[in-house]
All heavy atoms as an XYZ file, in Angstrom:
853
protein
N     111.765    123.120    124.700
C     110.684    124.106    124.672
C     110.059    124.197    126.056
O     109.852    123.192    126.719
C     109.619    123.698    123.653
C     108.552    124.742    123.435
C     107.588    124.351    122.323
O     107.719    123.300    121.705
N     106.625    125.204    122.083
N     109.799    125.399    126.470
C     109.244    125.644    127.799
C     107.755    125.935    127.676
O     107.330    126.692    126.816
C     109.950    126.821    128.484
C     109.271    127.164    129.801
C     111.426    126.499    128.696
N     106.981    125.310    128.533
C     105.543    125.578    128.601
C     105.197    126.130    129.976
O     105.671    125.625    130.992
C     104.743    124.306    128.339
C     104.747    123.855    126.894
C     103.754    122.742    126.638
O     103.614    121.833    127.430
N     103.047    122.821    125.522
N     104.345    127.130    129.968
C     103.836    127.714    131.205
C     102.320    127.682    131.107
O     101.745    128.313    130.215
C     104.339    129.156    131.386
C     103.750    129.772    132.657
C     105.868    129.184    131.432
N     101.687    126.940    131.994
C     100.249    126.704    131.881
C      99.550    127.092    133.181
O      99.877    126.563    134.252
C      99.958    125.230    131.553
C      98.451    125.005    131.443
C     100.653    124.831    130.256
N      98.587    127.998    133.048
C      97.793    128.418    134.200
C      96.487    127.638    134.249
O      95.981    127.185    133.221
C      97.452    129.913    134.120
C      98.623    130.854    133.982
C      98.838    131.336    132.567
O      98.456    130.592    131.622
O      99.395    132.432    132.389
N      95.920    127.547    135.435
C      94.605    126.954    135.606
C      93.954    127.538    136.856
O      94.628    128.151    137.683
C      94.703    125.425    135.726
O      95.470    125.063    136.854
N      92.640    127.352    136.949
C      91.927    127.746    138.158
C      91.060    128.980    138.038
O      90.370    129.347    138.988
N      91.075    129.634    136.893
C      90.230    130.800    136.735
C      88.760    130.420    136.613
O      88.410    129.247    136.520
N      87.909    131.426    136.623
C      86.490    131.169    136.482
C      85.656    132.317    136.997
O      86.165    133.412    137.244
N      84.376    132.048    137.173
C      83.427    133.041    137.661
C      83.210    132.848    139.156
O      82.959    131.713    139.611
C      82.101    132.886    136.918
C      80.932    133.743    137.396
C      81.233    135.223    137.191
C      79.648    133.346    136.666
N      83.284    133.925    139.898
C      83.093    133.855    141.344
C      82.326    135.099    141.784
O      82.452    136.160    141.165
C      84.448    133.744    142.078
C      85.310    134.965    141.830
C      84.262    133.478    143.557
N      81.541    134.949    142.827
C      80.783    136.084    143.348
C      81.677    136.981    144.192
O      82.675    136.528    144.755
C      79.614    135.583    144.192
C      78.539    134.874    143.394
C      77.325    134.535    144.235
O      77.395    134.519    145.460
N      76.211    134.269    143.583
N      81.314    138.243    144.295
C      82.072    139.143    145.184
C      82.160    138.572    146.595
O      81.176    138.037    147.120
C      81.254    140.436    145.145
C      80.585    140.408    143.811
C      80.255    138.965    143.559
N      83.344    138.670    147.173
C      83.589    138.100    148.486
C      84.066    136.667    148.460
O      84.482    136.129    149.498
N      84.026    136.051    147.298
C      84.432    134.659    147.165
C      85.928    134.489    147.018
O      86.697    135.458    147.086
N      86.329    133.238    146.796
C      87.741    132.886    146.690
C      87.997    132.035    145.456
O      87.105    131.318    144.978
C      88.187    132.097    147.938
O      88.045    132.857    149.113
N      89.214    132.122    144.972
C      89.697    131.268    143.891
C      91.163    130.972    144.150
O      91.866    131.783    144.757
C      89.563    131.941    142.527
C      88.248    131.879    141.773
C      88.366    132.665    140.467
C      87.807    130.465    141.508
N      91.603    129.834    143.643
C      93.026    129.492    143.717
C      93.517    129.208    142.303
O      93.019    128.308    141.626
C      93.249    128.268    144.598
C      94.720    127.964    144.858
C      94.872    126.685    145.629
N      96.211    126.495    146.145
C      96.863    125.325    146.097
N      96.290    124.275    145.554
N      98.076    125.237    146.610
N      94.500    129.991    141.885
C      95.124    129.793    140.583
C      96.393    128.972    140.741
O      97.092    129.082    141.755
C      95.467    131.139    139.949
C      94.333    132.149    139.783
C      94.855    133.398    139.068
C      93.154    131.562    139.068
N      96.669    128.182    139.724
C      97.892    127.393    139.690
C      98.616    127.649    138.378
O      97.987    127.928    137.354
C      97.590    125.896    139.808
O      96.925    125.595    141.007
N      99.926    127.535    138.419
C     100.738    127.697    137.213
C     101.898    126.727    137.294
O     102.643    126.726    138.279
C     101.254    129.119    137.096
S     102.546    129.330    135.849
N     102.059    125.934    136.256
C     103.152    124.974    136.205
C     104.023    125.258    134.996
O     103.517    125.441    133.885
C     102.603    123.551    136.138
N     105.317    125.266    135.221
C     106.291    125.437    134.150
C     106.973    124.107    133.893
O     107.351    123.398    134.825
C     107.325    126.491    134.535
N     107.124    123.780    132.611
C     107.751    122.511    132.260
C     108.668    122.705    131.067
O     108.567    123.695    130.340
C     106.686    121.446    131.954
O     105.891    121.846    130.856
N     109.540    121.722    130.851
C     110.486    121.795    129.760
C     111.886    122.051    130.285
O     112.154    121.975    131.477
N     112.758    122.387    129.374
C     114.153    122.655    129.736
C     114.256    124.102    130.187
O     114.244    125.022    129.368
C     115.082    122.391    128.546
O     114.905    121.033    128.106
C     116.528    122.607    128.954
N     114.364    124.286    131.490
C     114.324    125.626    132.069
C     115.617    125.871    132.836
O     116.021    125.039    133.651
C     113.129    125.781    133.037
C     111.824    125.358    132.365
C     113.037    127.217    133.546
C     110.634    125.341    133.286
N     116.238    126.987    132.555
C     117.373    127.403    133.358
C     116.880    127.720    134.766
O     115.690    127.783    135.007
C     118.045    128.620    132.729
C     118.642    128.406    131.329
C     119.198    129.712    130.796
C     119.729    127.343    131.367
N     117.775    127.950    135.652
C     117.394    128.179    137.042
C     116.369    129.287    137.168
O     116.567    130.412    136.703
C     118.619    128.518    137.874
C     118.300    128.673    139.372
C     119.580    128.691    140.183
N     120.429    129.814    139.876
C     120.336    130.999    140.443
N     119.391    131.229    141.319
N     121.175    131.966    140.119
N     115.236    128.957    137.799
C     114.147    129.922    137.968
C     114.485    130.860    139.112
O     114.866    130.428    140.197
C     112.817    129.200    138.227
C     112.400    128.391    136.998
C     111.722    130.201    138.588
C     111.159    127.556    137.178
N     114.306    132.137    138.867
C     114.565    133.150    139.888
C     113.266    133.481    140.621
O     113.184    133.403    141.836
C     115.177    134.411    139.269
C     115.385    135.485    140.323
C     116.499    134.069    138.584
N     112.258    133.866    139.863
C     110.959    134.149    140.461
C     109.856    133.548    139.610
O     109.992    133.376    138.394
C     110.676    135.660    140.604
O     110.613    136.250    139.303
C     111.743    136.354    141.424
N     108.757    133.237    140.269
C     107.522    132.862    139.589
C     106.439    133.750    140.175
O     106.369    133.945    141.387
C     107.176    131.394    139.812
C     108.188    130.430    139.242
S     107.680    128.702    139.408
C     106.416    128.586    138.126
N     105.611    134.276    139.308
C     104.615    135.198    139.831
C     103.427    135.373    138.926
O     103.279    134.682    137.913
N     102.596    136.312    139.337
C     101.339    136.557    138.656
C     101.201    138.037    138.310
O     101.507    138.909    139.132
C     100.174    136.141    139.565
C     100.127    134.685    139.835
C     100.709    134.015    140.888
C      99.494    133.684    139.037
N     100.468    132.676    140.793
C      99.720    132.444    139.663
C      98.745    133.709    137.866
C      99.217    131.242    139.147
C      98.253    132.523    137.351
C      98.495    131.301    137.996
N     100.714    138.270    137.113
C     100.325    139.585    136.662
C      98.866    139.484    136.219
O      98.344    138.391    136.004
C     101.184    140.036    135.479
C     102.590    140.421    135.852
C     103.511    139.469    136.248
C     103.008    141.758    135.796
C     104.809    139.808    136.603
C     104.304    142.116    136.131
C     105.190    141.140    136.528
O     106.473    141.490    136.869
N      98.242    140.633    136.080
C      96.874    140.625    135.559
C      96.659    141.808    134.641
O      97.336    142.832    134.751
C      95.854    140.640    136.701
C      95.758    141.960    137.456
C      94.779    141.841    138.616
N      94.556    143.122    139.278
C      93.815    143.270    140.364
N      93.228    142.213    140.935
N      93.654    144.468    140.902
N      95.698    141.641    133.748
C      95.350    142.717    132.826
C      93.844    142.777    132.699
O      93.205    141.823    132.234
C      95.987    142.500    131.453
C      95.804    143.677    130.514
C      96.726    143.589    129.309
O      97.265    142.538    128.982
N      96.926    144.722    128.641
N      93.290    143.884    133.150
C      91.856    144.117    133.029
C      91.563    144.793    131.699
O      92.456    145.414    131.103
C      91.375    144.995    134.182
N      90.338    144.705    131.217
C      89.995    145.336    129.931
C      90.324    146.816    129.930
O      89.950    147.561    130.853
C      88.490    145.098    129.829
C      88.246    143.872    130.641
C      89.208    143.949    131.776
N      91.040    147.246    128.918
C      91.369    148.657    128.783
C      92.488    149.146    129.676
O      92.773    150.345    129.707
N      93.116    148.226    130.403
C      94.184    148.630    131.322
C      95.479    147.911    130.983
O      95.486    146.917    130.269
C      93.778    148.326    132.768
C      92.600    149.149    133.250
C      92.370    148.964    134.740
C      91.241    149.849    135.238
N      91.028    149.697    136.706
N      96.579    148.428    131.539
C      97.860    147.795    131.324
C      98.028    146.593    132.251
O      97.387    146.497    133.301
C      98.981    148.812    131.570
C      99.010    149.936    130.568
C     100.221    150.843    130.753
O     100.965    150.659    131.733
O     100.419    151.730    129.908
N      98.917    145.710    131.838
C      99.235    144.561    132.675
C      99.957    145.055    133.935
O     100.841    145.907    133.857
C     100.096    143.569    131.915
C     100.261    142.228    132.582
C     100.993    141.233    131.685
N     100.230    140.947    130.469
C     100.562    139.982    129.617
N     101.630    139.200    129.859
N      99.846    139.778    128.532
N      99.570    144.485    135.089
C     100.167    144.917    136.345
C     100.571    143.712    137.188
O      99.961    142.636    137.101
C      99.183    145.785    137.142
C      97.903    145.075    137.552
C      97.011    145.917    138.449
O      97.431    146.988    138.906
O      95.865    145.469    138.701
N     101.567    143.923    138.017
C     102.013    142.884    138.940
C     100.942    142.630    139.989
O     100.352    143.554    140.539
C     103.301    143.308    139.643
C     103.778    142.389    140.776
C     104.276    141.067    140.216
C     104.861    143.079    141.600
N     100.716    141.331    140.263
C      99.844    140.941    141.368
C     100.712    140.501    142.541
O     100.667    141.064    143.627
C      98.887    139.810    140.955
C      98.080    139.335    142.160
C      97.978    140.262    139.820
N     101.525    139.481    142.303
C     102.389    138.955    143.357
C     103.446    138.068    142.725
O     103.227    137.508    141.645
C     101.580    138.155    144.378
N     104.583    137.942    143.403
C     105.651    137.093    142.899
C     106.354    136.421    144.073
O     106.369    136.965    145.195
C     106.644    137.901    142.077
N     106.937    135.260    143.796
C     107.640    134.497    144.824
C     109.029    134.137    144.338
O     109.184    133.595    143.235
C     106.856    133.225    145.165
N     110.032    134.438    145.158
C     111.398    134.074    144.845
C     111.690    132.642    145.251
O     110.939    132.023    146.004
N     112.802    132.118    144.766
C     113.142    130.733    145.052
C     113.498    130.521    146.514
O     113.366    129.414    147.038
C     114.302    130.275    144.163
O     115.410    131.137    144.336
N     113.888    131.571    147.197
C     114.266    131.457    148.604
C     113.131    131.711    149.569
O     113.346    131.723    150.790
N     111.919    131.892    149.051
C     110.762    132.092    149.908
C     110.306    133.535    150.023
O     109.287    133.818    150.655
N     111.033    134.456    149.427
C     110.599    135.849    149.472
C     109.368    136.046    148.615
O     109.146    135.328    147.647
C     111.721    136.760    148.978
O     112.030    136.469    147.636
N     108.536    137.017    148.995
C     107.342    137.326    148.226
C     107.221    138.835    148.053
O     107.758    139.616    148.843
C     106.071    136.798    148.911
O     105.995    137.328    150.242
C     106.057    135.284    148.970
N     106.508    139.209    147.022
C     106.289    140.610    146.708
C     104.861    140.760    146.215
O     104.423    139.990    145.361
C     107.280    141.061    145.627
C     107.125    142.512    145.272
O     106.861    143.345    146.117
N     107.287    142.825    143.995
N     104.148    141.741    146.764
C     102.751    141.944    146.408
C     102.512    143.373    145.963
O     103.103    144.315    146.499
C     101.838    141.684    147.612
C     101.810    140.253    148.071
C     102.704    139.789    149.032
C     100.866    139.362    147.562
C     102.669    138.480    149.467
C     100.820    138.049    147.997
C     101.724    137.617    148.947
O     101.680    136.318    149.376
N     101.579    143.516    145.038
C     101.069    144.850    144.764
C     100.287    145.308    145.989
O      99.650    144.502    146.672
C     100.159    144.824    143.540
N     100.326    146.584    146.243
C      99.743    147.106    147.478
C      98.276    146.738    147.637
O      97.831    146.376    148.732
C      99.913    148.635    147.512
C      99.691    149.252    148.874
C     100.713    148.796    149.898
O     101.881    148.558    149.538
O     100.312    148.661    151.082
N      97.522    146.810    146.557
C      96.080    146.570    146.642
C      95.724    145.112    146.879
O      94.577    144.788    147.205
C      95.391    147.064    145.372
O      95.859    146.346    144.247
N      96.703    144.221    146.733
C      96.450    142.799    146.915
C      96.878    142.290    148.293
O      96.501    141.197    148.697
C      97.233    141.994    145.872
C      96.603    141.918    144.489
S      96.154    143.489    143.746
C      96.800    143.373    142.110
N      97.644    143.094    148.995
C      98.127    142.658    150.309
C      96.966    142.363    151.247
O      96.026    143.140    151.341
C      99.041    143.725    150.909
C     100.386    143.839    150.221
C     101.252    144.903    150.886
C     102.604    145.018    150.216
N     103.446    146.076    150.813
N      97.058    141.242    151.929
C      96.030    140.868    152.885
C      94.899    140.057    152.281
O      94.155    139.396    153.006
N      94.749    140.102    150.972
C      93.680    139.337    150.313
C      94.237    138.179    149.482
O      93.607    137.123    149.375
C      92.847    140.233    149.404
C      92.129    141.361    150.113
C      91.123    142.042    149.174
N      91.763    142.611    147.995
C      91.395    142.344    146.742
N      90.413    141.484    146.501
N      92.013    142.935    145.721
N      95.395    138.393    148.879
C      95.994    137.396    148.000
C      97.251    136.818    148.657
O      97.984    137.546    149.345
C      96.389    138.017    146.663
C      95.233    138.453    145.795
C      93.930    138.407    146.237
C      95.480    138.927    144.513
C      92.883    138.818    145.430
C      94.446    139.334    143.692
C      93.141    139.290    144.156
N      97.483    135.537    148.413
C      98.688    134.884    148.917
C      99.334    134.091    147.795
O      98.677    133.247    147.167
C      98.363    133.936    150.081
O      97.719    134.666    151.132
C      99.637    133.301    150.625
N     100.602    134.368    147.551
C     101.353    133.624    146.543
C     102.228    132.601    147.244
O     102.798    132.877    148.305
C     102.191    134.587    145.662
C     103.269    135.298    146.469
C     102.796    133.841    144.480
N     102.304    131.420    146.655
C     103.168    130.376    147.197
C     103.767    129.592    146.046
O     103.260    129.633    144.915
C     102.382    129.454    148.137
O     101.318    128.836    147.463
N     104.821    128.885    146.367
C     105.564    128.251    145.295
C     106.070    126.889    145.757
O     106.452    126.717    146.897
C     106.738    129.161    144.921
C     107.557    128.727    143.769
C     108.570    129.808    143.426
N     109.717    129.233    142.794
C     110.778    129.898    142.400
N     110.841    131.206    142.608
N     111.790    129.303    141.817
N     106.031    125.945    144.820
C     106.615    124.618    145.036
C     107.792    124.510    144.085
O     107.623    124.260    142.887
C     105.568    123.529    144.760
C     106.072    122.134    145.083
O     107.297    121.902    145.028
O     105.254    121.268    145.378
N     108.985    124.738    144.602
C     110.171    124.757    143.738
C     110.410    123.415    143.058
O     110.850    123.362    141.909
C     111.399    125.146    144.557
C     111.342    126.575    145.039
O     110.710    127.423    144.426
N     111.982    126.851    146.161
N     110.135    122.328    143.762
C     110.385    121.004    143.203
C     109.505    120.719    141.993
O     109.887    119.960    141.102
C     110.161    119.931    144.269
N     108.336    121.345    141.978
C     107.386    121.117    140.879
C     107.350    122.271    139.893
O     106.535    122.256    138.961
C     105.980    120.885    141.446
C     105.847    119.634    142.306
C     104.427    119.482    142.807
C     104.276    118.217    143.641
N     102.892    118.067    144.156
N     108.198    123.272    140.094
C     108.172    124.470    139.229
C     106.744    124.999    139.106
O     106.260    125.303    138.009
C     108.747    124.171    137.837
C     110.254    124.012    137.864
O     110.911    124.422    138.821
N     110.806    123.419    136.834
N     106.092    125.095    140.232
C     104.690    125.504    140.275
C     104.512    126.678    141.233
O     105.166    126.732    142.281
C     103.811    124.328    140.721
O     103.955    123.252    139.786
C     102.340    124.723    140.774
N     103.643    127.586    140.840
C     103.303    128.722    141.701
C     101.787    128.802    141.808
O     101.063    128.479    140.860
C     103.903    130.038    141.152
C     103.317    130.406    139.803
C     103.746    131.163    142.154
N     101.340    129.206    142.984
C      99.916    129.293    143.262
C      99.557    130.719    143.668
O     100.393    131.460    144.194
C      99.530    128.335    144.391
C      99.949    126.922    144.164
C     101.148    126.439    144.696
C      99.175    126.056    143.409
C     101.557    125.139    144.487
C      99.578    124.742    143.191
C     100.762    124.306    143.729
O     101.164    123.006    143.509
N      98.294    131.061    143.449
C      97.795    132.342    143.928
C      96.442    132.098    144.575
O      95.468    131.772    143.886
C      97.657    133.354    142.787
C      97.216    134.747    143.207
C      98.319    135.425    144.035
C      96.866    135.605    142.002
N      96.396    132.220    145.880
C      95.143    132.109    146.616
C      94.541    133.497    146.710
O      95.167    134.424    147.248
C      95.382    131.549    148.019
C      94.128    131.453    148.877
C      93.129    130.454    148.337
O      93.503    129.359    147.918
N      91.852    130.835    148.333
N      93.343    133.647    146.183
C      92.684    134.945    146.154
C      91.426    134.884    147.004
O      90.526    134.078    146.715
C      92.333    135.336    144.715
C      93.537    135.341    143.779
S      93.134    135.954    142.127
C      92.080    134.628    141.544
N      91.370    135.704    148.016
C      90.215    135.764    148.911
C      89.579    137.151    148.844
O      90.189    138.110    148.360
C      90.644    135.469    150.345
C      91.236    134.091    150.504
O      90.839    133.136    149.829
N      92.198    133.957    151.412
N      88.364    137.240    149.342
C      87.635    138.521    149.394
C      87.672    139.213    148.033
O      87.973    140.411    147.940
C      88.235    139.422    150.480
O      88.203    138.791    151.741
N      87.356    138.471    147.020
C      87.455    139.008    145.659
C      86.437    140.113    145.430
O      85.314    140.083    145.948
C      87.277    137.889    144.641
C      88.528    137.010    144.477
C      88.175    135.686    143.810
C      89.588    137.743    143.678
N      86.849    141.076    144.621
C      86.026    142.239    144.295
C      85.808    142.293    142.790
O      86.625    141.758    142.025
C      86.742    143.510    144.744
C      87.171    143.525    146.201
C      88.000    144.762    146.504
C      88.485    144.762    147.949
N      89.320    145.955    148.246
N      84.760    142.961    142.357
C      84.550    143.081    140.901
C      85.757    143.671    140.176
O      86.040    143.277    139.039
C      83.323    143.994    140.816
C      82.569    143.711    142.066
C      83.630    143.499    143.121
N      86.471    144.555    140.830
C      87.634    145.167    140.181
C      88.815    144.213    140.067
O      89.840    144.558    139.450
C      88.073    146.438    140.922
C      88.240    146.275    142.416
C      86.998    146.701    143.192
O      85.868    146.379    142.755
O      87.183    147.342    144.252
N      88.713    143.018    140.632
C      89.735    141.996    140.436
C      89.524    141.236    139.126
O      90.364    140.402    138.758
C      89.728    140.998    141.599
C      90.157    141.625    142.913
O      91.127    142.418    142.913
O      89.519    141.325    143.939
N      88.441    141.513    138.451
C      88.174    140.867    137.165
C      89.268    141.210    136.171
O      89.549    142.388    135.924
C      86.808    141.305    136.612
O      85.770    140.831    137.493
C      86.577    140.750    135.213
N      89.891    140.168    135.612
C      91.014    140.367    134.702
C      91.465    139.011    134.171
O      91.048    137.966    134.678
C      92.179    141.056    135.415
N      92.330    139.059    133.183
C      93.076    137.867    132.783
C      94.341    137.836    133.630
O      95.081    138.828    133.680
C      93.419    137.880    131.292
C      94.246    136.648    130.931
C      92.147    137.925    130.450
N      94.565    136.728    134.285
C      95.727    136.558    135.159
C      96.780    135.730    134.427
O      96.490    134.623    133.948
C      95.306    135.886    136.465
C      94.574    136.832    137.383
C      93.295    137.270    137.069
C      95.173    137.311    138.545
C      92.619    138.167    137.893
C      94.514    138.192    139.382
C      93.241    138.621    139.051
O      92.577    139.511    139.872
N      97.981    136.289    134.364
C      99.074    135.664    133.633
C     100.161    135.211    134.598
O     100.544    135.947    135.521
C      99.695    136.644    132.642
C      98.774    137.093    131.539
C      98.006    138.242    131.670
C      98.690    136.372    130.343
C      97.169    138.662    130.648
C      97.856    136.786    129.312
C      97.093    137.934    129.482
O      96.261    138.347    128.467
N     100.679    134.042    134.335
C     101.822    133.542    135.085
C     103.110    133.996    134.408
O     103.218    133.965    133.166
C     101.768    132.022    135.147
S     103.115    131.249    136.065
N     104.066    134.411    135.206
C     105.357    134.852    134.700
C     106.460    134.057    135.369
O     106.483    133.929    136.601
C     105.534    136.348    134.959
C     106.902    136.845    134.558
O     107.753    137.091    135.392
N     107.120    136.989    133.253
N     107.368    133.547    134.564
C     108.511    132.786    135.070
C     109.782    133.519    134.653
O     110.037    133.704    133.454
C     108.515    131.352    134.504
C     109.740    130.600    135.010
C     107.240    130.623    134.875
N     110.538    133.933    135.635
C     111.807    134.625    135.376
C     112.953    133.688    135.743
O     112.994    133.144    136.840
C     111.891    135.909    136.188
C     110.781    136.894    135.864
C     110.874    138.145    136.691
N     112.019    138.954    136.307
C     112.327    140.101    136.885
N     111.600    140.563    137.876
N     113.377    140.785    136.483
N     113.865    133.502    134.778
C     115.018    132.637    135.007
C     116.300    133.453    134.907
O     116.249    134.669    134.652
C     115.045    131.493    133.978
O     115.503    131.995    132.717
C     113.668    130.874    133.775
N     117.417    132.779    135.026
C     118.695    133.472    134.851
C     118.938    133.738    133.366
O     119.862    134.462    133.006
C     119.867    132.679    135.444
C     119.973    131.288    134.812
C     119.713    132.581    136.952
C     121.204    130.517    135.241
N     118.097    133.157    132.519
C     118.138    133.406    131.080
C     116.853    134.053    130.631
O     116.476    135.119    131.113
N     116.143    133.419    129.728
C     114.892    134.004    129.233
C     113.788    134.018    130.296
O     113.827    133.263    131.267
C     114.492    133.078    128.081
C     115.683    132.255    127.782
C     116.483    132.171    129.039
N     112.790    134.856    130.046
C     111.573    134.847    130.851
C     110.441    134.274    130.026
O     110.505    134.255    128.786
N     109.408    133.793    130.713
C     108.318    133.137    130.013
C     106.982    133.595    130.584
O     106.874    133.890    131.793
C     108.418    131.614    130.153
C     109.726    131.048    129.676
C     110.771    130.818    130.573
C     109.958    130.770    128.329
C     111.983    130.317    130.151
C     111.170    130.265    127.897
C     112.180    130.047    128.812
O     113.385    129.552    128.392
N     105.977    133.605    129.698
C     104.610    133.950    130.086
C     103.672    132.810    129.733
O     103.845    132.145    128.708
C     104.136    135.195    129.343
C     104.789    136.460    129.759
C     105.876    137.035    129.188
C     104.393    137.325    130.826
N     106.180    138.204    129.831
C     105.287    138.416    130.847
C     103.358    137.293    131.768
C     105.190    139.462    131.770
C     103.262    138.325    132.688
C     104.173    139.391    132.691
N     102.669    132.619    130.559
C     101.578    131.749    130.195
C     100.584    132.502    129.329
O     100.719    133.710    129.103
N      99.566    131.775    128.868
C      98.572    132.396    127.989
C      97.472    133.104    128.769
O      96.675    133.838    128.188
C      97.963    131.336    127.076
C      98.960    130.759    126.082
C      98.299    129.747    125.159
C      99.308    129.218    124.143
N      98.718    128.226    123.229
N      97.431    132.879    130.074
C      96.467    133.580    130.916
C      95.237    132.765    131.245
O      94.840    131.867    130.502
N      94.642    133.100    132.377
C      93.384    132.488    132.784
C      92.450    133.601    133.255
O      92.871    134.504    133.993
C      93.604    131.423    133.886
O      92.372    130.766    134.173
C      94.172    132.014    135.163
N      91.213    133.550    132.810
C      90.266    134.625    133.085
C      89.616    134.448    134.447
O      89.083    133.370    134.757
C      89.195    134.673    132.002
C      88.089    135.711    132.178
C      88.666    137.134    132.161
C      87.035    135.542    131.094
N      89.633    135.494    135.227
C      88.927    135.541    136.504
C      87.853    136.617    136.393
O      88.165    137.774    136.088
C      89.884    135.859    137.665
C      89.101    136.101    138.957
C      90.891    134.741    137.841
N      86.615    136.218    136.623
C      85.494    137.149    136.569
C      84.810    137.173    137.927
O      84.380    136.125    138.422
C      84.483    136.745    135.492
O      85.136    136.681    134.221
C      83.349    137.768    135.406
N      84.741    138.346    138.521
C      84.090    138.510    139.821
C      82.804    139.284    139.590
O      82.825    140.476    139.284
C      84.999    139.241    140.816
C      84.330    139.290    142.198
C      86.357    138.576    140.898
N      81.693    138.590    139.727
C      80.402    139.208    139.424
C      79.295    138.457    140.136
O      79.378    137.243    140.338
C      80.156    139.191    137.917
O      78.862    139.693    137.616
N      78.260    139.189    140.485
C      77.086    138.557    141.080
C      76.055    138.245    140.013
O      74.998    137.708    140.302
C      76.492    139.455    142.161
O      76.187    140.734    141.634
């Protein structure tokens, strides 16, 4: 059984920073990408950023320059450093693990940006 667990969400003021972590454990086929999606109230889930096993990264346009995704392949862990947070970044952030077989989602961690 595969578990994907996010951590690091919380309440932060506009302009602040947060670092999210996601660890995948269990019997996992070769991981292709690990990344982050988010879903704000009333909106569809959208890609935030993803990291390939070879070091490649992909960002949604609105996150470029503010968010940084990184990955520790040995630990099956992915991180999301979020800086200069805005109220519109408020959402549930989900970790996504894509393998050569099934894909997996975490249950999400809530990020609230508010003064």
